[in-house]
C-alpha positions in Angstrom: 119.5 285.1 216.5 117.6 282.7 214.4 117.7 278.4 214.6 115.0 277.8 212.2 115.1 274.7 210.0 114.7 272.9 207.1 114.0 268.8 206.9 114.8 267.4 203.9 114.4 263.9 203.4 114.2 260.9 200.4 109.7 261.3 200.3 109.6 257.3 199.8 112.2 255.7 202.0 111.8 258.0 205.1 108.8 260.2 205.4 107.6 258.6 209.2 111.3 259.9 210.5 111.2 263.3 209.0 107.4 263.9 210.2 107.8 262.7 213.2 111.4 265.1 213.8 108.9 268.3 212.6 106.1 267.5 214.6 108.8 267.4 217.7 110.2 270.3 216.6 107.3 272.0 216.4 106.2 271.0 220.0 109.6 272.5 220.8 109.1 275.9 219.4 111.1 275.7 216.7 110.6 277.7 213.4 110.3 274.6 211.1 109.7 274.0 207.1 109.1 270.5 205.3 107.4 269.9 202.2 105.2 266.7 202.6 102.7 267.4 199.2 103.0 263.7 197.3 106.0 263.9 194.7 108.2 261.7 193.2 111.5 261.9 195.3 113.2 261.0 191.5 111.8 263.8 189.7 113.5 267.5 189.9 110.2 268.9 188.7 108.5 268.6 191.5 111.1 270.9 193.8 109.2 274.1 193.5 110.3 277.3 194.0 109.1 277.5 197.1 111.0 274.9 198.7 114.3 276.3 197.3 113.6 279.7 199.0 113.0 278.1 201.9 116.6 276.4 202.3 117.6 280.2 202.0 115.4 281.2 204.5 116.7 279.2 207.1 119.8 278.5 209.2 119.8 274.4 209.4 119.4 272.2 206.9 118.6 268.9 208.5 119.1 265.8 206.2 117.0 262.8 207.6 119.0 259.4 206.3 117.5 255.9 206.7 118.5 252.9 204.2 118.1 253.9 200.8 117.9 257.4 201.2 121.0 258.0 198.7 119.9 255.1 196.1 120.3 256.8 192.8 121.5 259.6 194.0 123.9 260.9 191.4 121.0 260.9 189.1 120.5 264.3 187.4 116.7 264.5 188.6 117.2 263.2 192.3 115.1 265.3 194.3 117.0 265.1 197.3 120.0 265.8 196.0 119.0 268.6 194.4 118.0 270.4 198.0 120.9 268.9 199.2 123.0 271.0 196.7 121.2 274.1 196.9 121.3 274.6 200.7 125.8 273.8 200.3 125.3 276.6 197.7 123.6 278.9 200.2 126.0 278.2 203.0 123.0 276.7 205.2 124.5 275.0 208.5 124.2 271.0 207.6 123.2 268.7 209.8 122.2 264.6 209.1 119.7 262.8 211.6 120.4 259.1 210.7 118.9 255.6 212.1 120.9 253.4 213.4 120.2 251.0 209.9 121.6 253.6 207.9 125.0 252.6 206.8 127.2 255.4 205.4 130.3 252.9 203.9 127.1 251.9 201.5 126.9 254.9 199.8 129.1 255.4 196.9 131.7 257.8 198.1 133.3 260.5 196.2 130.3 260.2 193.7 128.9 263.9 194.0 130.1 267.5 196.2 126.4 266.5 197.6 127.1 263.0 198.7 130.4 264.3 200.2 128.9 267.3 201.9 126.5 264.6 203.6 129.1 262.3 204.6 131.3 265.1 205.8 128.5 266.9 208.1 127.5 265.8 212.0 126.1 263.0 212.2 123.1 262.5 214.8 121.3 259.1 215.3 118.1 258.5 216.3 117.2 255.2 217.7 113.4 254.7 216.8 113.0 253.1 220.4 113.8 256.7 222.3 113.1 258.7 219.0 111.3 261.7 220.6 113.5 262.3 223.5 116.7 261.9 221.1 115.2 264.9 218.8 114.8 266.7 222.1 118.0 266.4 223.0 119.5 267.6 219.5 117.5 270.4 219.6 118.2 271.7 223.0 122.6 270.9 222.3 122.7 271.6 218.8 120.2 273.8 217.1 121.0 276.7 219.4 120.1 280.4 218.0 122.8 282.0 216.2 123.8 284.9 214.1 123.4 283.5 210.5 122.7 285.0 207.1 119.5 284.0 205.8 117.3 284.9 202.5 114.3 286.8 203.0 110.5 285.1 201.5 107.1 286.3 200.5 104.0 284.6 202.0 102.1 282.6 199.1 99.5 281.3 198.4 101.8 278.2 197.6 103.9 278.5 200.7 100.7 278.5 203.1 99.0 275.6 200.9 102.5 273.4 202.0 102.5 274.4 205.4 99.0 273.7 206.1 99.5 270.4 204.6 102.7 269.6 206.9 100.8 271.4 210.0 97.7 268.5 208.9 99.9 265.4 208.9 98.5 263.0 211.3 100.6 262.2 214.4 102.9 259.5 214.0 102.3 257.2 216.0 104.9 254.7 218.1 103.6 251.6 215.7 104.8 253.7 212.5 108.3 254.3 213.5 108.8 250.4 214.9 107.2 249.1 211.1 110.1 251.3 210.1 112.6 249.8 211.9 111.3 246.6 210.6 111.7 247.6 207.3 115.1 248.5 207.3 116.1 245.3 209.3 114.8 243.8 205.7 116.8 245.9 203.8 119.9 244.5 206.2 119.5 240.8 205.7 121.0 238.7 203.1 119.2 239.3 199.6 119.1 235.4 199.7 116.5 235.1 203.0 113.6 235.5 201.1 111.5 234.0 204.4 113.2 236.3 206.3 112.6 239.8 204.8 109.2 238.9 203.7 108.4 238.3 207.2 109.7 241.4 208.4 107.7 243.3 205.5 104.3 241.7 206.7 105.4 243.1 210.5 105.9 246.5 208.9 103.2 246.6 207.0 100.7 244.9 210.1 101.5 247.6 211.9 101.0 250.2 209.3 98.8 249.6 206.3 99.5 253.1 204.6 103.3 251.9 204.2 103.9 252.5 201.0 107.6 251.3 200.5 107.1 248.0 202.5 104.6 247.2 199.8 106.7 248.0 197.2 110.0 245.9 198.6 107.4 243.1 199.4 106.4 242.8 195.5 109.8 243.1 194.7 110.7 239.7 196.4 107.2 238.2 195.8 108.2 238.6 192.1 111.4 237.2 192.9 109.6 234.2 194.4 107.3 233.8 191.2 104.5 234.9 193.2 103.2 237.7 190.6 99.8 237.8 191.5 100.6 238.5 195.0 103.5 241.4 193.8 100.6 242.8 191.4 98.3 243.4 194.8 100.9 244.9 196.4 101.5 247.2 194.2 98.4 248.3 193.8 98.0 249.0 197.4 100.8 251.1 197.0 99.3 253.3 193.8 95.9 253.4 195.9 98.0 255.1 198.7 100.1 257.5 196.3 98.4 257.8 193.3 100.8 261.0 191.8 103.7 259.0 192.4 105.1 257.1 189.2 107.4 254.4 191.1 104.6 252.1 192.5 103.3 252.2 188.6 107.1 251.2 187.5 107.1 248.2 189.4 103.8 247.1 188.7 104.7 246.9 184.9 107.7 245.1 185.5 105.7 242.4 187.1 103.1 242.3 185.0 105.9 241.9 181.7 107.4 238.9 183.8 103.6 237.4 184.1 103.0 238.0 180.9 100.6 240.6 180.4 102.7 243.0 178.2 99.4 245.0 177.4 98.7 245.7 180.9 102.8 246.5 181.4 102.9 249.2 178.9 99.7 250.7 180.1 101.3 251.0 183.9 104.9 252.6 182.1 102.7 255.0 180.2 100.6 256.1 183.5 104.1 256.6 184.8 105.6 258.6 182.2 102.5 260.3 182.5 103.3 261.1 186.1 107.3 261.4 185.7 107.8 262.5 182.0 111.5 262.9 182.4 112.8 259.8 183.5 114.5 258.0 180.5 114.7 255.2 181.9 110.5 254.4 181.5 110.6 255.0 178.2 113.5 252.5 177.2 111.5 250.1 179.5 107.9 250.4 177.3 109.9 250.6 174.4 111.1 247.1 175.5 107.7 245.8 176.0 106.6 247.6 172.5 109.3 245.5 170.9 108.1 242.6 172.4 104.9 243.0 170.7 106.4 243.9 167.5 105.1 247.7 167.2 108.5 248.7 166.2 107.4 251.9 165.6 106.4 252.9 168.9 109.6 251.4 170.7 111.5 253.8 168.2 109.5 256.6 169.5 110.4 255.5 172.9 113.8 255.6 172.4 114.3 258.7 170.6 112.0 260.4 173.7 115.0 258.4 176.3 117.8 260.2 173.5 115.6 263.4 174.1 116.2 263.1 177.5 119.4 262.2 178.1 121.7 262.2 175.1 124.3 260.2 177.0 121.7 257.1 177.0 123.8 254.7 175.0 121.4 252.2 175.8 118.5 253.7 173.8 120.9 254.4 170.6 121.9 250.6 171.0 118.0 249.5 171.0 117.0 251.6 168.1 119.8 251.2 166.3 118.9 247.6 166.1 115.1 248.2 165.6 116.3 250.4 163.0 118.2 247.5 161.3 115.2 245.6 161.2 113.4 248.1 159.5 115.7 248.1 156.8 117.0 252.0 157.9 120.5 251.0 157.6 121.7 254.4 157.5 119.8 255.5 160.9 120.8 252.0 162.3 124.3 252.6 161.2 124.5 255.8 163.1 122.9 255.4 166.5 125.4 251.7 166.8 128.1 254.1 166.1 127.2 256.8 169.1 126.4 253.7 171.1 129.8 252.1 170.6 131.5 255.6 171.3 129.6 256.0 174.4 130.9 253.0 175.9 127.6 251.1 177.2 127.4 248.1 178.9 127.5 244.9 176.5 129.3 246.6 174.2 130.2 243.6 172.3 126.4 242.7 171.3 126.3 246.6 169.6 129.6 246.1 167.5 128.1 242.5 166.9 124.8 245.1 165.7 126.6 247.1 164.0 128.4 244.4 161.9 125.5 243.1 160.4 123.9 246.6 159.3 127.3 246.9 157.6 127.4 243.7 155.9 123.6 245.1 154.5 124.9 248.0 153.3 128.1 246.0 151.5 130.8 247.0 153.5 132.1 243.5 154.2 135.7 244.9 155.6 133.9 247.1 158.3 131.6 244.3 159.5 134.7 242.1 159.4 136.3 244.6 161.7 133.4 244.5 164.1 132.8 241.4 164.5 136.7 240.7 165.6 136.2 243.9 168.1 133.4 241.8 169.7 135.5 238.8 169.9 138.2 240.8 171.2 136.1 242.7 173.9 134.2 238.9 174.9 136.1 235.9 173.5 133.2 233.5 174.8 130.8 235.8 172.0 129.6 232.5 170.2 127.5 235.2 167.6 130.8 237.1 167.0 132.3 233.8 166.0 129.2 232.8 163.5 128.6 236.1 161.5 132.2 236.3 161.1 132.4 232.7 160.1 129.3 233.8 157.7 131.4 237.0 155.8 134.6 234.3 155.7 132.5 231.8 153.9 130.9 234.4 151.2 134.5 235.6 150.8 135.3 231.8 150.2 137.4 231.5 152.7 136.4 228.1 153.8 139.5 227.7 156.4 138.9 230.8 158.5 134.9 230.0 158.3 135.2 226.4 159.5 137.8 227.5 162.5 135.2 230.8 163.6 131.9 228.2 163.3 134.0 225.5 165.3 134.6 227.9 167.7 131.1 229.2 167.9 129.9 225.3 168.4 132.7 225.4 170.9 131.0 227.5 172.9 127.0 226.6 172.6 126.9 223.2 171.3 123.4 223.7 170.3 124.1 226.6 168.1 122.2 225.6 164.7 123.4 228.0 162.8 126.8 227.5 163.2 126.1 224.0 162.5 125.1 224.6 159.3 127.4 227.3 158.5 130.2 224.8 159.1 128.4 222.0 157.3 128.0 224.4 154.0 132.1 225.6 154.5 133.3 221.8 154.7 130.9 221.1 151.8 133.4 223.6 149.7 136.3 222.4 151.1 135.5 218.9 150.2 134.9 217.2 153.9 131.3 215.6 152.3 131.5 213.5 155.5 131.8 216.3 158.0 129.5 218.5 155.8 126.7 215.4 156.5 127.4 215.2 160.2 126.9 218.9 160.4 123.7 218.7 158.8 121.9 216.2 160.3 122.7 217.8 163.4 121.1 220.8 162.2 117.9 218.7 161.3 118.0 217.5 165.0 118.0 221.4 166.3 115.8 223.3 164.0 113.0 225.2 165.4 109.4 224.0 165.1 108.4 227.1 163.0 107.4 227.8 159.7 110.7 229.2 158.9 112.7 226.0 160.7 110.4 223.5 158.4 111.4 225.4 155.2 115.1 225.5 156.3 114.9 221.6 157.3 113.5 220.9 153.6 116.8 222.7 152.4 119.1 220.9 154.6 117.7 217.8 153.4 118.2 218.7 149.7 121.7 220.2 150.4 122.8 216.6 152.4 122.0 215.0 149.6 123.8 216.8 146.9 126.9 215.0 145.9 129.3 217.0 143.6 127.1 219.1 141.3 127.7 222.9 141.5 126.1 224.5 144.8 126.7 228.1 144.4 122.9 229.7 143.7 121.6 226.7 146.6 124.0 227.8 149.0 123.3 231.3 148.7 119.5 230.7 149.3 120.4 228.4 152.2 123.1 231.1 153.7 119.8 233.6 153.0 117.4 231.6 155.2 119.9 231.1 158.0 120.3 234.7 158.3 116.7 234.9 158.2 116.0 232.5 161.1 118.6 234.2 163.0 116.1 237.3 163.1 113.7 235.5 165.2 
């Protein structure tokens, strides 16, 4: 007859509640295991064999749920999910301890067997104001010794180290639990109530200066208010508290990027990757930084790493394909963009346009027309798709269709400079010199103040002065300039 317990919890959202439960159960003489060694809650590599062994060796498996505990729960590397799945697989007695602010209806039901198991399990609500009493009552009424098959285990150095770390936890003080209640209240406010959210988080941090997740959430909302320096300070405070956790570095990287510090963002993403090398999103984020720094080779390498980690990562294929296009690797670009389309990524219309441009570069005009038309079908207000299809029609000397597409692009985006220029050229070919001149005049107002823009400016002025002389070679040069400008 045994009533041994394994406590499972999200290491960022629920540490104080979980640690307090552990300490209360130990005081009551329960044989209980909890892993408190610093780990990244999104990284499955940190789920050691010892933890899985301890799950199978104990009768009760208690899941501690607070707001946010089941966020990103279905990701393959989510540690909490892996623990729960192992408990289900080894047929443990699953119990749930939830705080009042945890809302089961916010969890995506049916997203995994583990989620279903958690939502079906018997749930006890534990209030912070009566926390110790609630856990004590739970123990005496529900954690009863029963005859239940458990696995044996060896006393290893790793197990002894983990037990020592749990036993060395500082006592969870009442103010820490009150701080968590303030934190959870901040999560239940309207997302636009910045002042209320920040006030709640200020209270939580004042009560518990070691509250990592409160710093990170406050950094998030300070970022939304444009206070990047204060957000960076909060992220840095979280990093000092959990220097081996990848999440604070990733958040600080985002803040630094938004503040214009791309090199600092790259350094933080690199540190985050060093700590959690199997998270594809981190490579994708760093790749976007490298792209903004025009380091295309490094960006391609990061997208390749993301694809290696998750071959279903469509956005990595799409972005790598676009970078390969920019490097004139049209074969590689076509393969990547086709794979992204087959995976059905979000914003599929953009990827169709990108593949159309690759096909044009490879001389596949009909294939490009199919891609541009599909992009328009997917998103009828896609001005770029109309523009690029208009270019194809114009190169085929189908001025009527070209004018139609350029006009649709202009209706969607009145300041779409290239569409005005394209329509002007098509009108010129069709004999509508007045319409062409009007479009050329509009182009001059819209051209960017760059070296390439100034060069095209001169070409447009020359084009507007032409009358009925042959335009073929000159038009070709202008179209080439239009395409080059669109790369910016």
